[in-house]
N, C-alpha and C positions, 0 to 999 in steps of 0.2 A: 708697705705691701700688706702687712697683717691688718692694719686699720682699714685699708680699702676692702679687703675680703670681709671683715666684720660688717662694714657698711652695706656691702652687697647682700650679705646674708640677712641683715636686718630688714632691708628693703623688700627682699623676697618674702620674708615672713609677713611683713605688713601688707604687701600686695595680696598674698594668699588669704589673709584675714578678711580683707575687704571683698575679695571675690566670692567669699562664702555668703555674702549678703544677697539673698535672692531678689530683693526689691531694688537693688542698686542699678540705676539706669544712667547711661552716659549720652543719651540723645534727648532733645526737646520733644514735646508732644503737641502736634498741631493737626487739627482736623482728623483726629482719630489715628494718626500715623506718627511713628517715631522718626524725628527729623533732624538733619544736620543744619548748620547755618548755611545760607546761600554761598558764603565765602569759603566754607569748609574750615574756617578757623576755630580752634578750641582754646580753652583756658583751664587751668588746674584748680580743683577744689582741695584744700588742705585741711588736715586735722589741726586745730589750733593748739592742741596739747603738745604735739611733737613735729608739726609742719610736714608730716608724711602726706603724700598725694593719695587721696582717696579715689579720685576719678578725674577725667577730663571731659568737659561738657561743651556744647556749641557756644561760641561767642557770637550771638546773633546781633544784627544791626537793625536800623530803622526799616529796611525793606522786609526783613523777616517778620518784624512786628506787624507791619501792614498786612502781610499774608495771613497772620494769625487772626487779626481783626476781621478780615474779609471772611475767613472760615466761620468765626463766631457769628457774624452778621447773617451769613447764609443759613446757619443752623437755627438762628432765632426765628426765622420765617415759619418754621414748623414747630419748634419747641414751645413757643409762646401759646400755641393752641392745644398743647397736651393738657389733659385734665389734671387737676390738683391731686387726684387720687393716684394717677400714674407717676407724677413727679415724686410723690410721697413714697411710692413703692421702690423706686430707683434709689432714692436717698437712703431708705432703710436697708437696702441690700448693700450699698456702699458702706454704711455704718457697720453692718455685720462683718464685712470683709476686713475693715480696719480693726475691729475688735479682735478678730481671729489672728491678725498679723501685728498685734501690739508689740511684741518683743522685737520683731524685725524692724519695725518703724522706730522704736526707741533706740536701737543700736545705731541706726542712721542719724538720728538727731544727735546722739552723743558724739558720733564720729565727726560730724561737720560743725557742730556748735560748741562742743567741749563740755557741756553740762553733765553732771553725774548721771549714771544710768538710771538710778532710782527716780531722779527728777524728770528724766526723759520719759519714763513710763507714766509719770504723773501728767506730763504734757499730752501724751497720746490719749490718755483717759479723758482729759479736759477737752481736747480737740474732737474726740469722738462724740462727746456729749452734745456738741453743736449739730453734728449730722443727725443724731437721734432726735434732738429737739426740732430741727427743721423738717425732718420727715413727718413729724406730727403737725407742725405749724403750717405746712403747705396747704393743708385742708381747712385752714381757719384764717386765711387772709380775706377778710370779709369787707363788703361795702355797706352802704346805708340806704334806707328808705326814709326820706325826711318829710314830715307833714307839710303839705303845700299851702302857701298863702292864697292860692287861687282855686276856685271850684273847678272840678273836672280836669285837673292837671296833677301829675305825679312827678316827684323829684327823686331821681336815682343817683347815687354816688357809688361808683365802682372803681376798683383798683386794677390797673393794667401794668404789665411788666415794662420797665423803662428801656430795655434793649440790651445792647452789649455793654458789659461792665469791664473796665480796666482795673485789675486788682494788683496792687503793688504792696508786697509784704516784707517785713523785717527779718533779721537773722536771729533775734533772741527767742522767738517761738515759731520755728519754721513750719510746724505742722498746724498748730491750733489757730494761728492767724489766717491760714488758708481755709480751713473748714468753717471757721466762724463767718467768713465772708461768702465763700462759695456755696455753703449749705443754704444760707439765707437767699442769695440771688437765684439759685436754681429753684428753690421753693416758690419764689415769686414768678418764675417763668422766664428768667433772663439767661443769657449765655455770657461767657467771660474769656478774657485773656489774662493769665496770671504771670506777672514777672516777680519771681521770688528774689530775695537778696542775692547779690553777687557771691556772698560767702556761703550761703546755705540753700542751694537749689535742689539738692538730692532728695530731700524729704518731699518736696513738692512733686518731683517726678515719680516718686514711689506712690504718692497719693493718686497721681494720674493713672498709674498702672492698675491700682485697685479700683478706680472709678471705671476704667475700661472693662475690667472683669465684672463689675456690677451692672454693666449694660448701659452706662451713660452714653447716649448717642454721640457720634463724632461731631466735632465742632462746638459742643456745649462747653467743655472744659479744656482749655488750651494752656500749655505751660511753655513759656519761652525763657531761655537762659542767656545771660549777657554779663560780660565783665564790666568793671567800672569805666573802662575806656568808652564803651558804647551806651552806658546807662542813661546819660543825659539825652542823647538823640532818640533812643528807644522810648524813654519817658515822654518826650515831646510828642511823638506819634500817638502814644497811648492816651494822651490828654486831648489832642487836637483833631484826631481823625473824626470825620463827620458821622461815621457809623457808631461811634461810642456815645452812649447815653449818660454814663456815670463813671466817675473815677473814685475808687475806694482805696485808700492809702492808710497804712499804719507805719509810723516812723517819726523822725525828728520834726520839730516845729519848723525849722529852717527849710527843710526839703518840702514840707507840706505847703508852705507859703509859695514856693516856686510852682508847685503843681496846681495850686489854687489859681495862680495868675495865668497859667497856661489854659486851664479849664475855662477861665473867664472869656477867652477868645471865642469860644463857641457856646457860651452860656450853658456849660455842662453842669449837671448836678454833681456834687462832691460829698463823699462820706470820709471825713478825716479824723483819725485817732492819733493825736500827736503827743508831744512830750509832756512830762509832768514834773512837779517839784513838791511831792507830797509831804505835808506836815504829819508828824506822829506826836500827838498831844497827850500828856499824862498829868491828870489832876490828883490832888492829895487823896481823894476818896477811892481812887482806883485800886484794884487788886494788883499790886506791883508785880508779884510773881507771874500772874497771868499776862500782864502787860509786857513783861520781859520775854516770855515765851512767844507772844504774838509779834513782838518787835523782831525777833530772830526770823520769823516767817516773812514779815513784811519787808525786811531789809535784804536778807541773804538768799532769797529765792533767785535762782539763776545767777548767783554771785553778785546780786545788786543790779543786774542788767535787765530791768523790767520797768516799764513806763509807770506802773502803779506802785513801784517800790518806795518805801519810806525814805525820804531824803533829808528832812529837817526834823530833828528830835527836840521837841519843846517840852521841857520837864519842869513841873512846878518846884519852886525852891525848897519846899518842905520835904520833898521826896527825891530831890536831885541826886544827892550823894548815894542813897540806897540804889537808885536806878542805875547810875553809872557803874557802881561796884558790881551789881548783878549782871550788867551788860558785858563788862570786862570778863567776868568769870565764865559766862556762857560762850563768848567768842573763843576763849581759851579752850573750853571743853568740847565745843560742838563744831567749830569751823575747821574742818580738815581739808587742807589744800592739796590738790593733786590731779592727775588725769581722771577723766570721768569714768573710765572703765575699771579703775582700781577699787576694790572692796573697801568700804568705810569712808571714802572721800565724799565730802558734802559740798565743796566749793571747787569748781573746775577753773580752767584758764579764762581770761578775758578773750573776746572774740578775735582781736587782732592787735597789732602793735600801736595803731592809732588810738585805740581805746586805752591801752596801757599808758600811752603818753598823756592823754587827757586826764586820766585819774591821777597819775603821778604829779602832774603840773598843779592840779587843784589842791592836793594834799600838801605838797611842798610849799606852795605859796601861802597856804593857811598857817603852816608851822612858822614860816619866816615872819608872819604878821602877829605871832603870839599864841597861836593854838598849840596844843600839846597832844601828841599821840600816846595814849596810855597803852596801846597795843597795836602792832602792825605798822603800816606806813611806808612799805617798800615792796619791791619785787623780790620774790624768792628765786634768785638766779639759779640755785642748784636744781630746781625743778624745771626751769625753762624761762623764756623771756616774756611770757604772758601770764605768769602766775603772781597776781598781786595779793598781798596779805590782807586779811580781814582787819579793818582799821577802826579804832575808836578815838575820836577827837574831842577834847574838852577845851575850855577857854575860847570857844568859837564865838565870833561876833556876827550878828545878822548881816553886816555889810560885806563879809568875806565871800569871795567867789565860790568857795566850796559850799556855801549856804544858799547863795542866790541862783546858782546854776544846777541843772540836773546832772548829778555826778555819773550816774549809770555805772556804778561800780560798788565794791564792798566797803563803803565808808559810812560810819555813823558819826554825825556831827551834832553835838549836844549843846543846847542853849537853855538857860534858866528863864523862868517867867514868874511873876507874882500874882497877877490878876487875870480874870477871864477876858476883860477888855484888852489887856496888853497882848495876850496870846492870840486873840482874834486879829488884832492889827498886824502882828508879825506873820501869822499864817496866811493872811489874805494879801500880803504885800508882794505879790508875784503876778506876772501875766499868765502863769500856768494855772490851770483849774481842773485837773483830772481827778485824782484820788486824794482822800484825807482820812486820818485815823484819830479817834478820840477814845480815851480810856477814863471812865468815871462811873461811879455808882449812883450819882445824883441824877434822877430821872429828868428833872426840870432842866438841869445843865445839859444833858444829852440832847434834849429837844432844841434848846437854844443854840447849841453848837451846830446841830444839823441844819437849822434855819439860816444861821449867820455865816457859816463857812462858805466861801465862794468857790465851790468845787462841784463837779458833776456827780461825784460819788463820795459818800461819807460812811466809814465803817465805825460803828460804836462798839467798843470792846472786842474788836476782831481785826486781825491783820491780813486776812484774805478775803477779797471782795468778789472775785470773778466766778461766774457760773453761767450756764446757758440761759437760765430763766430770767434774770434781771437785765435791764437795759444798761449797757456799758458805754461810757463816753464822758467827755469833759466839756467845760465852758471856757470862755476867754480864748487864749491862744492854744488850748489843749484839744481843740477839735470842733467838728461840726457833725451832727448826726449821732446815732446810737447803733451799737452792735449787740447781738444777743436779743433775747425776748422776741415778742411779736413785732416790736418796733424795728428790730434789725432786718426783718424781711420787708417791712413797709418802706424802708429806705430805698429799695430797688423797684418801687412802683410809682406810677403817676395816678393822681386822683382825678377821675373823669366825672363831670356832671352832665347828666342827660335829663332834659325836660320832656316828659311825655304829655303832649297836649292834644287837643281835639278829640278827647276820649268820649265826648258826648255826641259826636257827629255820626 
């Protein structure tokens, strides 16, 4: 009886804490209205740190998705003809409101994703930077006038919005992955239906609330929520409906391939930002202390749950021992595991039990095959069932699954190399091609690595690549298209050629 009362009191305290979040919404957002699922079914969103229920949201199905697409299609009829200046003004106001509500947004991110509050604040700043960038970029999506090969004729190239965009976003950056896509497509004159991750829809709904306050017209930005049970059928509608012009997805390569196949049925344009397997390469000339500090950023951001996170640490044999020792010391000193709301915590829980299972399996298998965990390598059960220790593996072979697969967790796998040619061969021996990192003071070597690494992004002496200004994206099976920069907005346009003839008549 005492335990029951303690549990009830704890739940009441938890519920009260969540009710104080003024941006917390428990309805979807369709055509400018807060909406239930047609079936009235809901499902629970839980805090991964303690499994407490934050809110219940609509469990929408394919028919609800169709309604949202129709709303976006109707809104596109007028939105596409708004001036770039007007779209810029609205995006700027949305940005201002998100800036003003940074703390509330960050609390929501921490509640539903588990990441430390300081990191959540960083994500909101990063996500806001895209709204700011695209508020400016909206007025600079330009066409071309091309010199004509014929007399008395003019060639015009103009960019026109592609239409309704289906936006499917992941759980690891529940705010930034939405603003990066939606800011770009709205700047281009498109409308959208957003399906956030089943695990983290609350930040998306908060963004919708602020978009409404900013004056985003109804039907432009729609957010539908759905559980895993309905995700496949909803995704099918978002990919195949004739009103949809483009599918924008960030997530795993496996799911990206499925969506790509569905999009092919209607010859839809796709913008896919998929999984990575980033090499982190350290040469003898590198500033090792700097490389170690950057390695901590590249690996343990969001507890390793990032597509650009360093996954394979390739360390030259001359500096291998020094790097490994420094890495072990930094993990011991800086990786503080715990709930994201606790002061001083730097690494929160993994998002769900499936993620814990995947990480554990990869590490356990590597150890059984001869790898050694110098630190970490297990779940901290006293904290909860999703708190996996920051782990450093040595004696790793390039053939091990922990090395060939994207771990998406707090695991550093170290491998020695001796020559530039050898490390290039190892680094490029993957179908993933998103991010890569190189540490060297040799300028010629830096340029050679930039040229020869088969990745869409190369960071030289830096472990953080992402910003609103550069083009973000990968090659091979890591994706199609780019996000951020002016190219991110152009992804949501069609290039039209107009020949102006008979001008001498």
